[in-house]
C-alpha positions as CSV (number, residue, x, y, z in Angstrom):
1,M,-2.5,-12.1,-1.5
2,G,-0.5,-10.0,0.8
3,A,-1.1,-6.6,2.8
4,G,1.3,-4.3,4.7
5,P,1.0,-0.9,6.2
6,I,2.5,2.1,4.3
7,G,3.9,5.6,5.2
8,P,5.1,6.5,8.7
9,P,4.4,4.8,12.0
10,T,0.9,5.2,13.3
11,L,0.3,7.0,16.6
12,P,-2.8,6.4,18.8
13,Y,-5.9,8.4,17.6
14,Q,-4.7,8.0,14.1
15,P,-5.9,6.1,11.1
16,L,-3.4,4.0,9.2
17,R,-2.8,3.2,5.5
18,L,-2.4,-0.2,4.2
19,R,-1.6,-1.5,0.8
20,A,-3.0,-5.0,-0.4
21,F,-1.3,-6.8,-3.1
22,V,-3.1,-9.6,-5.4
23,R,-0.9,-11.8,-7.8
24,N,-2.1,-14.2,-10.5
25,V,0.2,-17.1,-9.5
26,S,-1.0,-19.1,-12.7
27,D,1.7,-19.8,-15.5
28,S,-0.8,-19.5,-18.2
29,R,-4.1,-18.3,-17.4
30,T,-5.2,-14.6,-17.6
31,V,-7.7,-13.6,-14.8
32,V,-10.1,-10.7,-14.2
33,P,-10.4,-10.3,-10.4
34,S,-12.9,-8.0,-8.9
35,P,-11.6,-4.4,-8.1
36,V,-9.3,-4.9,-5.2
37,E,-10.0,-1.3,-4.0
38,F,-13.7,-2.1,-3.1
39,N,-13.7,-5.4,-2.2
40,L,-11.3,-5.4,0.9
41,F,-13.0,-6.3,4.2
42,F,-11.7,-6.3,7.7
43,E,-12.6,-9.0,10.3
44,S,-12.8,-8.5,14.0
45,R,-11.0,-10.0,16.7
46,H,-12.6,-10.5,20.1
47,V,-10.5,-9.4,23.2
48,E,-11.3,-9.0,27.1
49,R,-10.0,-6.0,28.8
50,Q,-11.0,-5.2,32.5
51,G,-14.0,-7.7,32.6
52,K,-15.4,-6.1,29.2
53,H,-15.5,-7.8,25.8
54,Y,-14.6,-5.8,22.9
55,K,-14.1,-6.4,19.1
56,E,-10.9,-5.0,17.5
57,E,-11.7,-4.0,13.9
58,G,-10.8,-1.7,11.3
59,W,-13.2,0.9,10.0
60,P,-12.5,1.6,6.1
61,V,-12.4,5.4,5.7
62,R,-15.4,6.3,3.6
63,L,-15.5,7.9,0.2
64,Q,-18.8,9.5,0.5
65,D,-20.2,10.9,3.7
66,W,-23.9,9.8,4.6
67,G,-23.7,10.9,8.1
68,E,-22.8,7.6,9.7
69,I,-19.8,7.2,12.0
70,R,-18.4,4.2,10.3
71,G,-19.3,2.4,7.3
72,T,-18.1,0.6,4.2
73,V,-16.1,2.0,1.0
74,R,-18.7,2.7,-1.6
75,P,-17.4,2.5,-5.2
76,A,-18.2,5.4,-7.7
77,D,-19.9,4.5,-10.9
78,Y,-16.7,4.7,-12.9
79,H,-14.1,1.8,-12.3
80,Y,-13.0,-0.7,-14.4
81,M,-11.8,-4.3,-14.2
82,V,-8.3,-5.2,-14.9
83,R,-7.0,-8.2,-16.7
84,L,-4.1,-10.0,-14.9
85,G,-1.7,-12.1,-16.9
86,P,0.4,-15.0,-15.4
87,K,2.6,-13.7,-12.6
88,E,1.0,-10.2,-12.8
89,S,0.3,-8.2,-9.6
90,L,-2.3,-5.4,-8.5
91,S,-2.5,-3.3,-5.6
92,A,-5.0,-1.2,-3.8
93,S,-4.4,1.2,-0.9
94,V,-7.0,2.1,1.5
95,A,-7.2,4.1,5.0
96,V,-8.5,2.4,8.0
97,I,-9.3,3.6,11.6
98,P,-8.1,0.9,14.1
99,M,-10.9,1.0,16.8
100,S,-12.0,-1.3,19.8
101,V,-15.8,-1.3,20.3
102,E,-17.6,-2.9,23.4
103,E,-19.7,-5.9,22.5
104,G,-23.3,-5.1,21.8
105,R,-22.7,-1.5,21.0
106,S,-24.2,0.0,18.0
107,S,-23.2,3.0,16.0
108,N,-26.8,4.3,16.3
109,D,-26.1,4.6,20.0
110,Q,-26.1,8.3,21.2
111,D,-23.2,7.4,23.7
112,F,-21.4,5.0,21.0
113,L,-18.0,6.8,21.3
114,D,-18.2,6.5,25.1
115,H,-17.8,2.7,24.4
116,C,-15.1,2.9,21.7
117,H,-11.3,2.9,22.4
118,F,-8.7,3.8,20.0
119,W,-5.7,1.4,20.1
120,G,-3.0,2.4,22.2
121,P,1.0,1.8,21.6
122,G,1.7,-2.0,20.9
123,Q,1.5,-4.8,18.5
124,Y,-2.0,-5.9,16.9
125,E,-3.2,-8.2,14.2
126,L,-5.8,-7.1,11.7
127,P,-7.4,-9.9,9.4
128,V,-7.8,-8.7,5.9
129,K,-10.1,-10.4,3.5
130,Y,-10.5,-9.9,-0.3
131,H,-13.5,-11.2,-2.2
132,A,-11.8,-11.8,-5.7
133,G,-14.9,-13.1,-7.6
134,I,-16.6,-16.2,-8.6
135,D,-14.9,-19.5,-9.5
136,Q,-15.9,-22.0,-12.3
137,N,-18.4,-23.7,-9.9
138,N,-20.1,-20.3,-9.3
139,G,-18.6,-20.2,-5.8
140,Q,-17.1,-17.3,-4.1
141,V,-13.3,-16.8,-4.3
142,E,-12.0,-15.2,-1.1
143,L,-8.4,-14.7,-0.1
144,K,-7.3,-13.7,3.2
145,T,-4.2,-12.6,4.9
146,V,-3.4,-11.1,8.4
147,L,-1.7,-7.5,8.7
148,N,0.6,-7.0,11.6
149,L,0.5,-3.6,13.0
150,A,2.7,-1.6,15.5
151,I,1.0,1.5,17.1
152,A,4.1,3.8,18.3
153,E,4.4,5.8,21.6
154,P,4.0,9.4,21.0
155,R,6.9,11.7,21.9
156,G,7.6,15.4,22.0
157,S,4.7,17.6,21.4
158,D,2.9,14.7,20.0
159,K,2.7,13.3,23.4
160,Q,1.0,16.2,24.7
161,V,-1.7,16.3,22.0
162,A,-2.1,12.2,22.6
163,E,-3.0,13.2,26.4
164,I,-5.6,15.8,25.1
165,L,-7.2,13.4,22.5
166,M,-7.3,10.7,25.4
167,H,-9.9,13.0,27.4
168,D,-11.9,14.2,24.2
169,P,-13.3,11.4,21.9
170,K,-15.0,13.8,19.5
171,L,-11.9,15.7,19.0
172,A,-10.0,12.5,18.5
173,L,-12.4,11.3,15.9
174,C,-12.4,14.6,14.2
175,L,-8.8,13.9,13.4
176,C,-9.6,10.3,12.0
177,E,-12.1,11.9,9.5
178,S,-11.3,12.3,5.8
179,L,-14.6,13.9,4.7
180,R,-16.9,15.3,7.2
181,P,-15.9,18.7,8.5
182,P,-15.1,19.7,12.0
183,A,-18.0,21.0,14.2
184,P,-17.4,24.8,14.6
185,E,-16.9,24.2,18.4
186,L,-13.8,22.1,17.6
187,V,-12.2,24.5,15.6
188,P,-10.6,26.5,18.5
189,K,-9.4,23.2,20.1
190,L,-7.7,22.2,16.8
191,K,-5.8,25.5,16.4
192,G,-4.9,25.0,20.1
193,L,-3.3,21.9,19.5
194,L,-1.0,23.6,16.9
195,K,0.3,26.0,19.4
196,L,1.9,23.0,21.2
197,Y,4.5,22.6,18.7
198,P,7.6,24.9,18.1
199,K,7.8,26.6,14.7
200,R,10.4,27.2,12.0
201,A,10.5,29.2,8.8
202,D,9.7,27.3,5.7
203,V,9.0,27.9,2.0
204,S,5.2,27.9,1.1
205,G,3.9,26.5,-2.1
206,L,1.2,29.2,-2.3
207,A,1.5,31.9,-5.2
208,H,2.5,35.4,-3.7
209,G,1.8,38.4,-5.7
210,D,4.4,37.9,-8.5
211,G,3.6,34.1,-8.7
212,Q,6.7,33.2,-6.4
213,P,6.6,31.2,-3.3
214,N,6.8,33.0,0.0
215,V,8.1,31.9,3.3
216,V,5.8,30.7,6.3
217,E,6.0,29.1,9.8
218,R,5.5,25.4,10.1
219,E,5.5,23.3,13.1
220,I,8.6,21.2,13.9
221,C,7.3,17.8,14.1
222,G,8.0,14.3,12.8
223,D,6.4,12.2,9.9
224,S,3.7,10.6,12.1
225,S,2.8,13.8,13.7
226,Y,-0.7,15.0,14.7
227,A,-0.1,18.5,13.4
228,Y,-0.9,17.2,9.9
229,F,-4.1,15.8,10.6
230,V,-5.1,19.0,12.3
231,H,-4.4,21.2,9.2
232,F,-6.3,18.7,7.0
233,A,-9.2,18.9,9.4
234,L,-8.9,22.7,9.4
235,A,-8.9,22.7,5.5
236,R,-12.2,20.6,5.5
237,Y,-13.7,23.1,7.8
238,Y,-13.1,26.1,5.7
239,L,-14.2,24.1,2.5
240,K,-17.2,22.2,3.8
241,G,-18.0,23.5,7.3
242,Q,-20.5,25.9,9.0
243,H,-18.8,29.3,8.9
244,S,-19.2,32.7,7.9
245,H,-16.3,33.2,5.6
246,P,-17.0,34.2,2.1
247,W,-16.1,31.6,-0.5
248,E,-12.8,33.5,-1.8
249,E,-11.5,33.9,1.7
250,A,-12.5,30.2,2.7
251,F,-10.6,29.0,-0.4
252,A,-7.6,31.0,0.8
253,L,-7.7,29.7,4.4
254,A,-8.1,26.1,3.2
255,A,-5.2,26.5,0.7
256,Q,-3.0,27.7,3.7
257,E,-4.0,24.8,5.6
258,L,-3.4,22.2,2.7
259,D,0.1,24.0,2.1
260,H,1.2,22.5,5.5
261,V,0.6,18.8,4.3
262,V,0.7,18.4,0.5
263,D,4.3,17.1,0.7
264,Q,4.0,15.3,4.2
265,P,3.6,11.4,4.1
266,F,0.7,11.1,6.5
267,T,-2.1,9.0,6.2
268,Y,-4.3,11.3,4.6
269,H,-1.6,12.6,2.4
270,P,-3.4,11.5,-1.1
271,N,-6.8,13.0,0.3
272,A,-4.9,16.5,0.9
273,L,-3.4,16.2,-2.5
274,I,-6.8,15.6,-4.1
275,L,-8.4,18.5,-2.2
276,A,-5.4,20.7,-3.6
277,Y,-5.6,19.4,-7.2
278,A,-9.1,18.6,-8.3
279,Q,-10.7,20.5,-10.9
280,S,-14.2,19.6,-9.7
281,T,-16.1,17.5,-7.1
282,T,-18.2,14.6,-7.4
283,F,-21.4,16.0,-6.6
284,G,-20.5,19.5,-7.6
285,W,-20.5,21.0,-4.1
286,P,-18.4,22.4,-2.6
287,P,-16.2,23.9,-5.3
288,P,-12.7,22.8,-5.8
289,V,-9.8,25.0,-4.6
290,P,-8.7,27.3,-7.5
291,R,-5.4,26.0,-8.9
292,S,-4.3,29.7,-9.3
293,V,-3.7,29.5,-5.3
294,W,-0.5,27.5,-6.1
295,T,2.7,28.2,-7.8
296,Q,3.2,26.3,-11.1
297,G,5.9,24.3,-9.7
298,R,3.8,23.3,-6.7
299,L,1.0,22.4,-8.8
300,E,3.0,20.1,-11.0
301,F,4.5,18.7,-7.9
302,I,1.5,17.8,-6.5
303,K,0.3,16.1,-9.7
304,Q,3.3,14.1,-9.8
305,L,2.9,12.9,-6.3
306,L,-0.6,11.5,-7.0
307,L,0.4,9.8,-10.2
308,D,3.7,8.2,-8.7
309,H,3.0,7.4,-5.2
310,Y,-0.9,7.3,-4.6
311,A,-2.6,6.0,-7.8
312,D,-3.9,2.8,-6.2
313,T,-5.5,4.6,-3.5
314,V,-9.3,3.9,-3.5
315,E,-9.7,7.9,-3.0
316,F,-7.7,8.3,-6.2
317,L,-9.4,5.8,-8.1
318,D,-12.8,6.9,-7.2
319,Q,-12.1,10.3,-7.9
320,W,-9.7,10.6,-10.7
321,P,-12.4,12.1,-13.4
322,A,-13.0,14.9,-10.9
323,I,-9.4,15.3,-10.2
324,F,-8.4,15.7,-13.9
325,G,-11.7,17.3,-15.1
326,K,-11.8,18.1,-18.8
327,E,-7.9,17.1,-19.2
328,P,-8.7,13.1,-19.5
329,P,-5.2,11.3,-18.8
330,E,-3.5,9.2,-21.3
331,W,-3.8,6.2,-19.3
332,G,-7.5,6.4,-18.8
333,P,-9.9,3.6,-19.9
334,L,-11.6,5.8,-22.1
335,P,-10.5,7.8,-25.2
336,P,-7.9,9.4,-25.6
337,G,-6.5,6.4,-23.6
338,S,-7.5,2.8,-23.9
339,R,-8.2,-0.2,-21.9
340,A,-4.8,-1.4,-22.4
341,N,-3.4,1.7,-20.9
342,W,-5.6,1.5,-18.1
343,D,-4.5,-2.1,-17.4
344,K,-0.8,-1.0,-17.3
345,F,-1.4,2.0,-15.2
346,R,-3.4,-0.2,-12.7
347,K,-0.7,-2.9,-12.6
348,T,2.2,-0.6,-11.8
349,I,2.7,-0.5,-8.1
350,P,3.2,2.9,-6.8
351,K,6.6,4.1,-5.3
352,P,6.8,4.6,-1.5
353,Y,6.8,8.4,-0.5
354,P,9.2,10.0,0.4
355,P,11.9,8.0,-1.3
356,P,13.8,6.1,1.1
357,A,17.0,7.7,0.0
358,L,15.7,11.0,1.1
359,V,14.3,10.2,4.3
360,Q,15.8,12.5,7.0
361,A,16.0,11.9,10.7
362,S,12.9,12.9,12.6
363,P,13.3,15.9,14.9
364,H,12.2,13.7,17.6
365,E,15.4,11.7,17.6
366,A,18.3,12.7,19.5
367,G,20.9,14.7,17.8
368,A,18.8,15.3,14.7
369,P,19.4,18.9,13.4
370,V,16.4,21.6,12.9
371,A,16.8,22.9,9.6
372,T,15.4,26.2,8.5
373,N,14.7,26.3,4.8
374,T,14.8,29.8,3.6
375,S,15.4,29.1,-0.1
376,R,12.8,30.0,-2.8
377,E,12.5,26.3,-4.1
378,P,9.2,24.3,-3.1
379,R,9.9,22.0,-0.1
380,G,9.5,18.9,-2.4
381,W,12.8,19.5,-4.0
382,A,14.6,20.7,-0.9
383,N,16.2,17.2,0.2
384,V,17.1,16.8,-3.5
385,L,19.0,19.9,-3.4
386,M,20.6,19.2,-0.2
387,F,21.8,15.7,-1.5
388,A,23.2,17.1,-4.8
389,S,25.0,19.9,-2.8
390,L,26.5,17.4,-0.3
391,S,27.4,15.0,-3.1
392,M,29.3,17.9,-4.7
393,G,31.1,18.8,-1.5
394,V,32.2,15.2,-1.2
395,L,33.6,15.2,-4.5
396,L,35.5,18.5,-4.3
397,A,37.0,17.3,-0.9
398,L,38.3,13.9,-2.3
399,G,39.6,15.9,-5.4
400,A,41.5,18.1,-3.3
401,L,42.8,15.3,-1.3
402,V,44.0,13.4,-4.2
403,Y,45.6,16.6,-5.5
404,S,47.4,17.1,-2.3
405,R,48.9,13.7,-2.0
406,A,50.2,13.9,-5.6
407,R,51.9,17.1,-5.2
408,H,53.3,15.9,-1.9
409,R,54.7,12.7,-3.7
410,R,56.2,14.9,-6.5
411,N,58.1,17.1,-4.0
412,R,59.4,14.1,-2.3
413,N,60.8,12.9,-5.7
414,G,62.4,16.1,-6.1
415,T,60.5,16.9,-9.4
């Protein structure tokens, strides 16, 4: 077993996403381990700070909201075991909130948050356990590894936001939530955080009148930015929160917030993609965002991101029947798919997002250019087009150089 963080560096007051790998090391046996996505656990580490004792622990981000501040991941009724042949691997990705809790405090305490501390910049270790199943002697099989984590130092506008979150634990926890909508009194604060970031024009993936994308303003920030968590929190507010907006207006407002993050590799990227693409919801409430709000190109882009990069996340594995609705995928464990297709699908390790070849310099880095994208292409393909254009430019320049040198050689020889 192994585990490692995925996505951009984690900042203070942010959840992190990790991917755990399980491999069948046998040369001949086929094993059927328990579902990795629902059998990961995180051990506490006991530390002392300023004369007080704390537990450093990871809170798994919940799949269902039962009102508690923290809890364990609860699987849905539809998940299926996977057969691992010799040397085959399986992966699962889960989001975790890193937190230090004062010893003796309970999440039922009204002042519980006053005795919790988000991890600050530095190096940390998080022990991860996987309950793999039962052995031949009816004993529990448990695998364990240690996840080495680095919490990065915020810079630029993110540093200003981090200072605000330091003094407002409810606002900080709101950004760490994946399900619960922000309280109405936090919404003005969230919108105020976005005002701290400079803006640039960019292409939207929302359908606009004739079905073509339109240009909107976006924050200039790095991949680890708090701005993406703010937009995701506001989307949850419009979809599930206490407000007076009519449903159609709430859908439009939620879609505008999701449009800022559906192509950004932050911790809750798969959650945002699911909200943007799902055809139904697990419990039928609230209704999903209509697919008609997106251009067809952006809709296909969202679907492909889920399948290529986040198909092993607990959120996707828990909700894929609601995501695809009445369009059952060919890799599903039930008709029109098969268990063999499901096994093959689950044993395919997702690719990193964004692809390493397309990662650009962060705007926080010295000398990094601030690009203004005014094309009519969705942002997901902007880097590809830029790469292709640069490659063509380099080829033309090389061709011109070769031609010039050949012509000079001919002139020198008198031909």
